[in-house]
C-alpha positions in Angstrom: 0.0 0.0 0.0 1.2 3.5 -0.8 -0.2 6.6 1.0 -2.6 8.7 -1.2 -2.4 6.2 -4.1 -5.5 4.5 -5.3 -5.0 0.8 -5.9 -7.0 -2.3 -6.7 -6.3 -6.0 -6.6 -7.5 -7.4 -10.0 -6.8 -11.1 -9.5 -5.7 -13.6 -6.9 -5.2 -17.3 -7.9 -7.4 -16.8 -10.9 -7.4 -19.6 -13.6 -8.2 -19.1 -17.2 -9.2 -22.0 -19.4 -8.7 -20.5 -22.8 -12.4 -19.9 -23.3 -13.3 -17.2 -20.8 -12.3 -13.6 -20.0 -13.1 -10.9 -17.4 -13.6 -7.3 -18.4 -12.9 -4.7 -15.7 -14.3 -1.2 -15.7 -10.8 0.3 -15.9 -9.4 2.3 -18.9 -5.7 3.2 -18.9 -5.0 5.2 -22.0 -8.0 7.6 -22.4 -7.7 11.4 -22.2 -8.7 11.5 -18.6 -6.7 8.5 -17.4 -3.7 8.7 -15.1 -0.2 7.2 -14.8 -0.2 3.7 -13.5 2.0 0.9 -12.2 0.8 -2.7 -12.5 2.3 -6.0 -11.1 1.4 -9.3 -12.8 2.3 -12.6 -11.2 1.5 -15.0 -14.0 2.0 -18.5 -15.3 1.1 -19.6 -18.9 -0.1 -23.2 -19.3 -0.6 -23.1 -23.1 2.2 -22.1 -25.5 -0.1 -21.2 -28.4 0.9 -17.9 -30.2 -0.9 -14.8 -28.9 -2.4 -16.6 -25.9 -3.2 -13.5 -23.8 -3.6 -13.2 -20.0 -3.8 -9.4 -19.5 -4.6 -6.7 -22.0 -5.7 -3.1 -22.3 -5.3 -3.3 -26.0 -7.2 -2.2 -29.1 -6.2 -4.4 -32.1 -7.4 -1.7 -34.5 -4.2 0.4 -34.6 -2.3 -1.7 -32.0 -3.1 0.7 -29.2 -2.2 -0.2 -25.6 -0.5 -3.3 -24.2 -1.0 -7.0 -23.6 0.8 -9.8 -21.8 0.8 -12.7 -24.4 2.7 -15.8 -25.3 4.9 -15.4 -28.4 7.6 -18.2 -28.3 8.0 -17.0 -24.6 5.9 -14.7 -22.5 6.1 -11.2 -23.8 4.7 -7.7 -23.4 3.4 -6.1 -26.6 3.3 -2.3 -26.4 1.6 -1.0 -29.5 3.9 -1.9 -32.4 6.8 -3.1 -30.3 7.3 -6.1 -28.0 9.7 -7.6 -25.4 10.1 -11.2 -24.4 10.4 -11.9 -20.7 10.3 -15.1 -18.6 10.6 -18.6 -20.0 7.9 -20.8 -21.5 5.5 -22.0 -18.8 7.5 -21.1 -15.7 5.8 -18.8 -13.2 7.1 -15.2 -13.3 6.3 -11.7 -12.4 6.4 -8.5 -14.5 5.9 -4.9 -13.4 4.7 -2.2 -15.9 5.0 1.5 -15.4 3.5 4.1 -17.7 3.5 7.9 -17.2 0.5 9.7 -18.6 1.3 11.3 -22.0 4.5 9.3 -22.6 5.0 7.0 -25.5 7.1 4.7 -23.3 6.3 1.6 -21.2 8.8 0.7 -18.5 9.0 -3.0 -17.9 10.7 -4.9 -15.0 10.9 -8.7 -15.0 12.4 -11.1 -12.5 13.6 -13.4 -15.3 13.8 -11.2 -18.3 16.3 -13.1 -20.5 14.1 -16.2 -20.8 17.0 -18.6 -20.0 15.0 -21.5 -18.7 15.9 -22.9 -15.3 19.0 -20.7 -14.9 17.0 -17.7 -13.6 18.5 -14.2 -13.7 20.4 -12.9 -10.7 19.2 -9.3 -11.4 16.0 -7.6 -12.5 15.7 -7.0 -16.2 14.6 -3.4 -17.0 13.4 -2.5 -20.5 12.0 0.7 -21.9 9.6 0.1 -24.9 8.9 3.1 -27.0 6.2 3.0 -29.6 6.2 5.1 -32.7 3.2 7.3 -31.7 1.3 8.3 -28.6 -1.3 5.9 -27.3 -4.9 6.9 -27.0 -7.7 4.3 -26.6 -10.7 3.7 -24.4 -10.1 0.0 -24.4 -11.0 -1.7 -21.1 -8.5 -3.6 -19.1 -9.3 -7.3 -19.6 -8.1 -10.4 -18.0 -7.8 -13.6 -20.0 -8.2 -12.2 -23.5 -8.3 -9.1 -25.7 -11.6 -7.3 -25.8 -13.0 -5.8 -29.0 -14.3 -2.3 -28.3 -16.8 -2.3 -31.2 -18.9 -5.3 -30.2 -17.6 -6.4 -26.7 -16.4 -9.7 -28.1 -13.0 -11.3 -27.2 -10.0 -12.8 -29.1 -6.7 -14.5 -28.3 -8.1 -16.2 -25.1 -5.4 -17.1 -22.6 -4.7 -20.3 -20.7 -2.9 -20.0 -17.4 -2.9 -18.5 -14.0 -2.9 -14.9 -12.7 -1.6 -15.7 -9.2 -1.7 -12.0 -8.3 -2.4 -8.9 -10.3 -2.6 -5.4 -8.8 -2.8 -1.9 -10.2 -1.8 1.4 -8.6 -3.2 4.5 -10.3 0.2 6.4 -10.1 3.7 6.0 -11.3 5.4 4.4 -8.2 8.9 5.1 -9.6 11.9 3.1 -10.4 12.9 1.8 -6.9 9.4 0.5 -6.0 8.9 -1.1 -9.4 12.2 -3.0 -9.0 11.3 -4.1 -5.5 7.9 -5.4 -6.7 9.6 -7.4 -9.5 12.3 -8.8 -7.2 10.0 -10.7 -4.8 11.5 -14.0 -6.0 15.0 -12.8 -5.5 14.7 -12.5 -1.7 18.1 -13.1 0.0 18.4 -16.2 2.2 21.2 -16.6 4.7 23.1 -19.9 4.5 25.9 -21.3 6.6 28.5 -23.8 5.4 29.8 -25.8 8.3 32.5 -28.0 6.6 33.0 -31.1 4.5 32.5 -34.8 5.4 29.4 -34.0 7.5 25.8 -34.9 7.5 23.9 -32.8 5.0 20.4 -31.9 4.0 19.8 -33.1 0.4 
């Protein structure tokens, strides 16, 4: 929780079966919308292309963003994208967007997608699209929503273990800390060789 920052938990241990989606009442890129920070703790269970778990995206013009599967999990921001995580492993990504900017700031716990050799440091990427983003697309979980008729496409299969949005730019340090939850330090002690060991 952050003082004087409006926030909302969007999902906790939510399963998507590739056939259903949930539309929220949240828009992120309209004229009256604010900066935001979003944390997404996700796990894909299907490796089909464009399988989408979170989107605030208008396919007509590629406005907004989506978390989709494209060889590996990736964030598509307008006409550019960035791979993050690895196949069906659980991971977390944090997105920051400042109102009026053409950039999306991305923080991932395993950004290089290197399989079971998880990264030791947080991956930080700035995606810059070729034009400003303006859309009244609704934030949708489990698919992309068509604004014209309310239908959905690119349904996702997987888990949203936790997803939360803050309607403010929480800044670099907080975004890194959110993305680093699985890099928590653990103290260990080595007591010597030729001894009983925990295996």
